[in-house]
N, C-alpha and C positions, 0 to 999 in steps of 0.2 A: 434527131440525134440517135446514132446507132448504139445500142446497149452492148455491154460486155457479153461476148458469146457464151462464156461460162455461166453468167447469171441467167441468160435465156435458157441454157440447158438445165440449170437447177430448177427454174420455174416449171419447165416441162415435166421434169421428174416428179415434182411435188404435186402436180395437179391430179385429180381423180381420173384414173384411166378407165376407158371402156374395156370390155372383155376382148374385143377385137384388137385394140391397141396393146393391151398387156401381152397377148399371145404373139403379136408381131414383134414386140421388143425381145421377148425370150427367144424367138426363132432367129432373130438377127444377131443378138449379142451373147446368147448362151450356147454352151456346148450341147449338142443334140444327143445326150446320153440317156434320155428318157423319151417315152412316147405317151404324154399325158392325155387323158380324156379331155376333150375341148370344153372345159368349164373353168372360169377364173374366179377363185374364191377370195373374198375380202374380209369375212367375219365368221366367227364360230362361237357357239354357246351350247353346252350340253351335247345333245345328239344332233344338233342342227348346224348347217353351214349356209352362208348366204353368198351369192355371186356379186360381181361388181355392179350389176344392175338391180340388186336387191331381191332376187328370187331366192326362196328358201328351199333347202334340200335336207333330207335325212342323210346322214353320213353312215354308209354301210361298209366302210373300209377302215376307219379309225387310224389313218396314217399307218397302215399295216400293223395294227394293234398297239401303236404307241400311245393312243389317246383313249385307253380303257376307262379313265376317270371322267371322260367327257371333255369337250373343248373349253379351255379357259376356266377350269375349276377354280373358284375363288380362293379356296384354302391353299392350293398349289401356287397360284399367281401371287397371293399375299406373301407366302413364304419366300418366293423368288425375289419379289421387289424389295421386301424388307432387308433381305441379305445383300441384295445388290446395292443398296444405299449405305451399307456398312463396310463390307469387304468382299471383293469379287474374286481376286486371284493373288496367290502368293507364290505359286509353283510349289513343288514338294521340297524345295531347298530349305523351307521353314515349316514348322507346324502351324496349323490354324485351329481355331477353337470350335469348329463345327464337324470336321472330318471324323474325329474319334467318336463323337456321339452317333453319327450315322453308321459307322462301322459296327459299333456295339449293337445298335438297333437292328441292323440287317442280319448280322450273324446270329443274334438271339432269335429273331423271327424265323429264319430259314434253317437254323440248327447246324451252324458251322463255326469253326474256330476263328477263321481269318477271312478278310475281304480285300481284294486288290481292285482299286477303283480305276475305271477307264471312262471313255466318252461314248463310243459307238459300239454297236453289236459286233461288227467285223473286228474291231480292235480287241474286244473281249475274247472272241474266238481265237485270234492270233495269240493272245496272252495265255489262254488255256493250253494251246498246243505247245508253247514254250515251256510252261510249267510241267506238262506231261513228259516232254522229252528230257528235261533236266532231272526229273524224278527217276526216269528210266535209267539214266546213266549213273546217278549218284546213290540211288536207293535199290533199285531192282538189279543193277549190275550189268545192264546191256553195254556192249562195247560202244564207245563214242562214235557217233555218226552212223550207227546201224539201226537205230530205233525206227520202228514203223508204226503208223497209226491207222487203225481201221476206220473207214467211213462208209456211208451208205450210198448206193446209186440214187440218182435224182435228188441228192441233197441240195440244200441251199443254206450256206453259212456266211455269205457275204461275197464281195467281189475284189478282194485284195489279190495280189499276185500269187501268194501261197494258196489261198482258198480256191481260186479258179483252177489251180493245178489238179484238184480232185473233184472238179465239177463235171457234170454230164452236159451242161448247157453249152452248145456250140457258139452261141452268140456271146456268152461271157468269156469263152476260151480263145476263140479264133484270133490268130495274129498277136497274141500276148505272151507267147513262149520266149525262151525256154521255161519249162514248168518245174516247180519244186518237187523233188523226189521225197520218198518216205511215206507214201500213202497207199493203202490197198482198199479198193472198193468191193463191197459185197452187197448182195440184194437186201433191201429193207424188209423188215418183218420176216426174216428167214433165219431161224435159230440154227438150222443145220449148217448153213453157210457160215454163220458166225463161229460155231464150234469148230468147224473144219479149219477156218483161218487161224483160230487160237491154238489149236493143238498141233498144227503143222509149222508154226513159226514162233520160235522162242524170243524173237526180237520185237514182239508187239508190245508197245508201251501203253496204248489207250484205245478205247472205242468211242468215237465221237458220233452222237446220234441226236436227232430231233425227236421228241416224244410224239409229235405229229408233224408230218412233212407238209408245211404250209404252202410254200411257193410251188411245190410240185402238184398242188391241187387238193390240199387238206386230206392227205391220206392218213387214216387212223389205223394203227397196227392192231393186231389181236390183243385181247385183254391181258394175256399172259406174256406177251413179247418182252416188254421192258423189264419185268421182274426176273424172267428167266435169263435175259441177256445180262443183267447185273450179276446174277448168280454165276454165270459162266465166266464173267470177268474176274470175279473173286476167286474162282477155282484156278484160273491161270495167272493170277497176280497181275491183272491188267486194269488200268484205271477206266472207270465208266464216266464219260463226260456228257452231261446233258445240256444241249443247247436249247435253253428256254427263253431265248430273246423274244420270240413271238408267242410262245405258248404260256409263258410265265405271267405272274401277277394277275391271276384270277380269270384269264381269258377262257380257259376250258372248263370253268365251273369249279375249279380248285385253285388255291393260292399258287401252286405249281402243278403242271400236268403230271409230274412224277410224284409230287407231294412230299415223299420222304418223311423226315421228322419235323417238318415245318409246323408252326403253331397256327394251323388253319381252323377256323371255327365253323366251317361249312359242314353241316350234318350229313350232306350227301357224299362226302369224301369216303365214307366207310365202304362203299360198294366197289372200290377199285383198289387193287393191291398197291401198297406204298413201295417206292423205289428211292433209295437214298443215293444220289449221285456222289461220286468221289470228287468231281469238279462240276460246279454249277455255273452256267453262264446266263446272265440276265442283262436286259437292255430295254429298249422301247418304252413300255409302260412304267418302268422304274423311274422315268422322267415325268410321267403324267402328260407327255407331249409338249412340255414347256421348255426343256433345256436338255442338251445331250448328256445322258448318264448311262453308263453300263458298269458291270461288275463281274468279277470272277470270285467265287467262294470255294473254299476247301478247308479241310482240317489241317492242324499243324504238321502232321507227318508228311503231308504233301506240300503245303504252302511254304514251309520253312526252307525249302531248297532255294527259294528266291532270296538273294542277298542284295545289298546296296549296289546299284550300278547294273544289275542284271536286266532290269526292265523299268520303264517309266513313261510318263506323259506330263507335259507342262500343265495341261488343264485337268488331267485325271485327279479326282479328289478335291477339286476346288470348292470353296465355301458355298457358292451358289448351288452347285450340283448336289452337294451334300444336303443342304436345306430343302431343295426341291424333292429329292428322293425320299426323305423322311416324310414330307407332307404327302407325297404320292402314295406311299405305303399306308399312311394314316387313313387316307380317303378310302382305300380298298377295304380296310378293316371296319372303319366307322360306319360305312354305308353298305356293308355286307354284299359287296359286289361279286364275290365268288358264288355265293348262294344265288344271287340274282341271275348271273350268267348261266348257272346250271338250270334253273327253273325255266328261264326264257329260251334257252337252247332246246330243251325238250319240246316246248310249245312250238317253236319255230319249225323244227323238223317234222313234228306231227302235222302241222298245218300244210307244210309244203308237200308232204307225202300224200295228203288228200288230193292235192292238185295233180301230182305226178301220176297217180293211179289212172287218170284218164287223159294224160298228156302224150302228145307225139313229139314234143320239142325238148322235153327234159327226161333224161334217163333215171337220175337218182339225186338224192341229197345226202350228204354225209358230213360228219363233224362231231365235235364235243363242245359243250357250253355254247358260247357265242362265236366260235370259230367254225364256220360251215362253208360248204361249197355245193353248187349244183353242176352236174355234168350235162352239157347240151348235146342233144342227139344230132351231131354233125361231125364231120372230120375235124381233127384237131388243128388243121391248117386252114380252116374256113374262117370267114369273118362274121359268122352268125353271133357268137358270144359278144363280140365287139359291138355289133349293131344292136343287140339286146341292151347292152350297157348304155348306149346312146339313147335308146328309148326310155330306159329307166331314168336317166338324167332328165329327159323331157317331162317325165311324170313325177319328178321331185325326189329321186333317190339316187345316190352316187355309189357305184360299185365298179370293179375293174376285172377284166378277164385275166386268167393266168394259164399258161400253156394252151392257148388257142381256144379250146372248147369248154373250159371250166371257168365259172364265175365264183369268186370268193365273196362271202358275206360275213363281215365282222364289225358290227356296230359298237359304239361305246357301251360299256357295261352299266351305265346309269340309265339306260333305256327302261321305260315302263312297259307293262303288259299292253296297255291300250296303244302306245306308240308302236310296239312290235307288231300288233295285229294290223295296224294301219299300214305298216311297211309290207307285211305279207299281202295285203290287198293290192298295194302298188305293184309288187313283184308279179303276182298272178295275173293282174290286169295287163301288165306289159307282156308277159309270156303268151297270153292269148293272141296278141297281135302277130305272133310268129308261128302259131299252130298251123299245120297243113291239113 
């Protein structure tokens, strides 16, 4: 007797897939907007991931720093599941009894008056741009439709239509025009370029900047860059927008890479000048890797330009997201993950530099906290970095190249010293296979 084809299909979907089968399904039925490393993951816990065949790996990407608290952290998962059993979504048509608690928690922790909840990092960036433009027209007095926003070359703030309009990445931009106007690109970590742009254009509303350019290859600016840039913005009455979607939530060894007036207990924070953003953008690890959560924070003088109907999101500020975000922030503080990221980051770069001193394949290591990258001694259009990542996978560690010859290393912040040293051993052992 022939079974119902749909039942046969459901049985096929529910069965445990091999890695080969899972990759074939994605290639056939999914849009090809990513080029994943060929490994199929089925389970995660702490700093580890397991593939469909049960092989264990160290995670050295942390879902682009979304999983700072480690995979499936029990406190975050418990908060998510408990709230999911009670109330998941109301939309913002009504109040819910979790959002206000989260907004108070986050604004108190980071030192702002107001929080506007969203879901993804790109959404939060778009939100910040809208707030900045509205502030420019209604508070600064720029003529409507003439506000411009300064951005940095080689930035990465997402891939929406507006954001790719000021991207340098040809892959993200090509054949997606016409592009949104109102953005001026300047060189990153160049205060002269910033000041020239500010003093020669009275229509500048804001300066949008990553404290560290992650996707571009973990470029760390000079120690004085951010604080001097903020001072210039204040001089010219321009909003300083810090995109900390990737660098925020303890990744760089501080609660925020800019830190500002946040209530961070990391004693190592004192060595770097504080910068208080006018608008702060958070995402990724705000979710603990469990549920899409992002946020834009600002003080009343800026945020109050947003009125009912100006901006919104059906899922933004939903009860599950709010519960998850509070638990994610609890874990960061309770487990001293900023301090751990600082200490292990110093150790990681010290150990890698010992190897690089006698290496022909690696030029340098750079980064802050546990956001680091190595630059491979080959052309940026070569496949060497990709092949190194394939070898790292074979040796039990998962990482991914960015911009051709750069490999980013960003493990979960719950990593221990012994685990980190084990990972350094895997990385150096793998690099030796590529030495000339």
